[in-house]
C-alpha atoms as an extended CHARMM CRD file, in Angstrom:
* protein
*
        96  EXT
         1         1  MET       CA             28.1710000000      -12.4640000000       29.5100000000  PROA      1               0.0000000000
         2         2  GLU       CA             24.7320000000      -12.0450000000       31.0200000000  PROA      2               0.0000000000
         3         3  THR       CA             23.2180000000      -10.3710000000       33.6260000000  PROA      3               0.0000000000
         4         4  PRO       CA             22.5670000000      -12.6390000000       36.2730000000  PROA      4               0.0000000000
         5         5  GLY       CA             18.2950000000      -13.0660000000       36.5000000000  PROA      5               0.0000000000
         6         6  ALA       CA             18.2810000000      -11.8970000000       32.5850000000  PROA      6               0.0000000000
         7         7  ALA       CA             17.3580000000      -15.6250000000       31.6940000000  PROA      7               0.0000000000
         8         8  LYS       CA             14.5170000000      -15.6890000000       34.7440000000  PROA      8               0.0000000000
         9         9  ARG       CA             13.2290000000      -12.4110000000       33.9190000000  PROA      9               0.0000000000
        10        10  VAL       CA              9.5620000000      -12.3350000000       33.4910000000  PROA      10              0.0000000000
        11        11  ILE       CA              7.6940000000      -11.7300000000       30.6420000000  PROA      11              0.0000000000
        12        12  ASN       CA              4.6720000000       -8.8540000000       30.7140000000  PROA      12              0.0000000000
        13        13  PRO       CA              2.0900000000      -11.2410000000       29.4130000000  PROA      13              0.0000000000
        14        14  PHE       CA              0.6390000000       -8.3190000000       27.5580000000  PROA      14              0.0000000000
        15        15  LEU       CA              3.9230000000       -7.8700000000       25.4700000000  PROA      15              0.0000000000
        16        16  ALA       CA              4.3810000000      -11.5440000000       25.0140000000  PROA      16              0.0000000000
        17        17  ASN       CA              4.7970000000      -12.8080000000       21.4950000000  PROA      17              0.0000000000
        18        18  ASP       CA              2.6560000000      -15.8210000000       21.3030000000  PROA      18              0.0000000000
        19        19  PRO       CA              0.7780000000      -15.3120000000       18.3870000000  PROA      19              0.0000000000
        20        20  ASN       CA             -2.4900000000      -16.7720000000       19.5990000000  PROA      20              0.0000000000
        21        21  GLN       CA             -3.0300000000      -14.2850000000       22.0730000000  PROA      21              0.0000000000
        22        22  LYS       CA             -2.0800000000      -11.3310000000       19.8490000000  PROA      22              0.0000000000
        23        23  ALA       CA             -5.0030000000      -12.9670000000       17.7970000000  PROA      23              0.0000000000
        24        24  LYS       CA             -6.9380000000      -13.4080000000       19.6370000000  PROA      24              0.0000000000
        25        25  ARG       CA             -6.8260000000       -9.3400000000       21.0630000000  PROA      25              0.0000000000
        26        26  LEU       CA             -6.4390000000       -8.3190000000       17.0800000000  PROA      26              0.0000000000
        27        27  ALA       CA             -9.7500000000      -10.4470000000       16.9150000000  PROA      27              0.0000000000
        28        28  ARG       CA            -11.9390000000       -8.7090000000       20.0440000000  PROA      28              0.0000000000
        29        29  ALA       CA            -10.2540000000       -5.3620000000       18.7470000000  PROA      29              0.0000000000
        30        30  LEU       CA            -11.5550000000       -5.7210000000       15.2250000000  PROA      30              0.0000000000
        31        31  VAL       CA            -15.0590000000       -6.9950000000       16.4180000000  PROA      31              0.0000000000
        32        32  SER       CA            -15.0600000000       -4.4230000000       18.8540000000  PROA      32              0.0000000000
        33        33  ASP       CA            -15.0740000000       -1.6960000000       16.8480000000  PROA      33              0.0000000000
        34        34  MET       CA            -17.8710000000       -2.8110000000       15.2430000000  PROA      34              0.0000000000
        35        35  VAL       CA            -19.4450000000       -2.6950000000       17.7360000000  PROA      35              0.0000000000
        36        36  THR       CA            -18.9160000000        0.3330000000       19.2520000000  PROA      36              0.0000000000
        37        37  TYR       CA            -19.3270000000        2.3110000000       15.5580000000  PROA      37              0.0000000000
        38        38  LEU       CA            -22.3120000000        0.9540000000       14.9350000000  PROA      38              0.0000000000
        39        39  PRO       CA            -24.2910000000        0.0450000000       18.3900000000  PROA      39              0.0000000000
        40        40  GLN       CA            -27.9680000000        0.5820000000       16.6360000000  PROA      40              0.0000000000
        41        41  LYS       CA            -27.2500000000       -1.8900000000       13.7010000000  PROA      41              0.0000000000
        42        42  ARG       CA            -26.3420000000       -4.8110000000       16.5650000000  PROA      42              0.0000000000
        43        43  GLU       CA            -29.6000000000       -4.1390000000       18.7240000000  PROA      43              0.0000000000
        44        44  GLU       CA            -31.1150000000       -4.6500000000       15.4710000000  PROA      44              0.0000000000
        45        45  GLY       CA            -29.5160000000       -7.7730000000       14.8170000000  PROA      45              0.0000000000
        46        46  VAL       CA            -29.5540000000       -9.1910000000       18.1870000000  PROA      46              0.0000000000
        47        47  LYS       CA            -33.4840000000       -7.8650000000       18.8930000000  PROA      47              0.0000000000
        48        48  ASN       CA            -34.2920000000       -9.6780000000       15.4310000000  PROA      48              0.0000000000
        49        49  GLY       CA            -31.8080000000      -12.9070000000       15.0000000000  PROA      49              0.0000000000
        50        50  THR       CA            -30.2430000000      -10.7680000000       11.8230000000  PROA      50              0.0000000000
        51        51  LEU       CA            -26.6690000000      -10.3290000000       12.5930000000  PROA      51              0.0000000000
        52        52  LYS       CA            -25.0890000000      -12.5550000000       10.4500000000  PROA      52              0.0000000000
        53        53  GLN       CA            -27.1280000000      -10.6450000000        7.6070000000  PROA      53              0.0000000000
        54        54  LEU       CA            -26.3730000000       -7.3420000000        8.7400000000  PROA      54              0.0000000000
        55        55  PHE       CA            -23.1630000000       -7.0820000000        9.4630000000  PROA      55              0.0000000000
        56        56  ARG       CA            -21.9970000000       -9.4580000000        6.5340000000  PROA      56              0.0000000000
        57        57  GLU       CA            -19.9570000000       -6.9600000000        5.0770000000  PROA      57              0.0000000000
        58        58  GLU       CA            -18.7810000000       -5.5830000000        8.2070000000  PROA      58              0.0000000000
        59        59  ILE       CA            -17.5980000000       -9.2020000000        8.9790000000  PROA      59              0.0000000000
        60        60  LYS       CA            -15.8840000000       -9.6810000000        5.6340000000  PROA      60              0.0000000000
        61        61  LYS       CA            -13.9150000000       -6.6820000000        5.7610000000  PROA      61              0.0000000000
        62        62  SER       CA            -12.7740000000       -7.5160000000        9.4060000000  PROA      62              0.0000000000
        63        63  TYR       CA            -11.5630000000      -11.1550000000        8.5670000000  PROA      63              0.0000000000
        64        64  GLU       CA             -9.7260000000       -9.6340000000        5.4370000000  PROA      64              0.0000000000
        65        65  GLU       CA             -7.9260000000       -7.3690000000        8.2290000000  PROA      65              0.0000000000
        66        66  TYR       CA             -7.4720000000      -10.0310000000       10.2600000000  PROA      66              0.0000000000
        67        67  VAL       CA             -6.0640000000      -12.5870000000        7.6950000000  PROA      67              0.0000000000
        68        68  ASP       CA             -3.8340000000       -9.4710000000        6.6720000000  PROA      68              0.0000000000
        69        69  GLN       CA             -2.2360000000       -9.2290000000        9.9650000000  PROA      69              0.0000000000
        70        70  VAL       CA             -1.9020000000      -13.1240000000       11.2450000000  PROA      70              0.0000000000
        71        71  GLY       CA             -1.7300000000      -14.7060000000        7.7620000000  PROA      71              0.0000000000
        72        72  LYS       CA             -3.6940000000      -17.0040000000        5.7880000000  PROA      72              0.0000000000
        73        73  GLU       CA             -3.4020000000      -20.4970000000        7.1900000000  PROA      73              0.0000000000
        74        74  PHE       CA             -2.9950000000      -19.3860000000       11.1270000000  PROA      74              0.0000000000
        75        75  ALA       CA             -6.8920000000      -17.3740000000       10.3390000000  PROA      75              0.0000000000
        76        76  GLU       CA             -8.1250000000      -20.7370000000        8.9610000000  PROA      76              0.0000000000
        77        77  SER       CA             -6.5900000000      -23.4350000000       11.7000000000  PROA      77              0.0000000000
        78        78  THR       CA             -8.0090000000      -21.3660000000       14.5030000000  PROA      78              0.0000000000
        79        79  SER       CA            -11.2860000000      -19.9000000000       16.0860000000  PROA      79              0.0000000000
        80        80  HSD       CA            -10.1460000000      -17.0880000000       16.8420000000  PROA      80              0.0000000000
        81        81  PHE       CA            -12.2840000000      -14.5240000000       15.1760000000  PROA      81              0.0000000000
        82        82  GLN       CA            -15.2900000000      -16.5240000000       14.9520000000  PROA      82              0.0000000000
        83        83  ASP       CA            -14.9000000000      -16.8930000000       18.9590000000  PROA      83              0.0000000000
        84        84  ALA       CA            -14.8890000000      -13.0650000000       19.1980000000  PROA      84              0.0000000000
        85        85  LEU       CA            -18.2290000000      -12.6400000000       16.3010000000  PROA      85              0.0000000000
        86        86  ASN       CA            -19.6790000000      -15.0500000000       19.3620000000  PROA      86              0.0000000000
        87        87  ASP       CA            -18.6940000000      -13.5030000000       22.2480000000  PROA      87              0.0000000000
        88        88  VAL       CA            -18.1960000000       -9.7340000000       21.5100000000  PROA      88              0.0000000000
        89        89  LEU       CA            -20.6690000000       -9.4380000000       18.6030000000  PROA      89              0.0000000000
        90        90  ALA       CA            -23.0990000000      -11.9420000000       19.8420000000  PROA      90              0.0000000000
        91        91  GLY       CA            -23.1160000000      -11.2830000000       23.8460000000  PROA      91              0.0000000000
        92        92  GLY       CA            -21.8750000000      -14.7540000000       24.1920000000  PROA      92              0.0000000000
        93        93  LYS       CA            -24.4340000000      -16.7350000000       21.7830000000  PROA      93              0.0000000000
        94        94  LYS       CA            -23.3920000000      -19.4150000000       19.1580000000  PROA      94              0.0000000000
        95        95  ILE       CA            -24.3710000000      -17.7970000000       16.4380000000  PROA      95              0.0000000000
        96        96  PHE       CA            -21.2760000000      -17.6640000000       14.0740000000  PROA      96              0.0000000000
């Protein structure tokens, strides 16, 4: 027997099982780590327009982690990781 109101329970969006939300959060977290741990490198890349080259290895490793967690097919069919690179690493510029 179901408890009254159980079906109408509001789900906290931070706990939702939405794969897109989880993937977006994961991508942003992975890219944010690059910015947090390598601020001078990021500053140099933004200033000189060399973010792609400077962060090639970090991006590759982070993307591999992202794919491991969300799955290859999902990662390749969405732009969440690329969006995070543009929003977080490139400061809103469309570089990636």
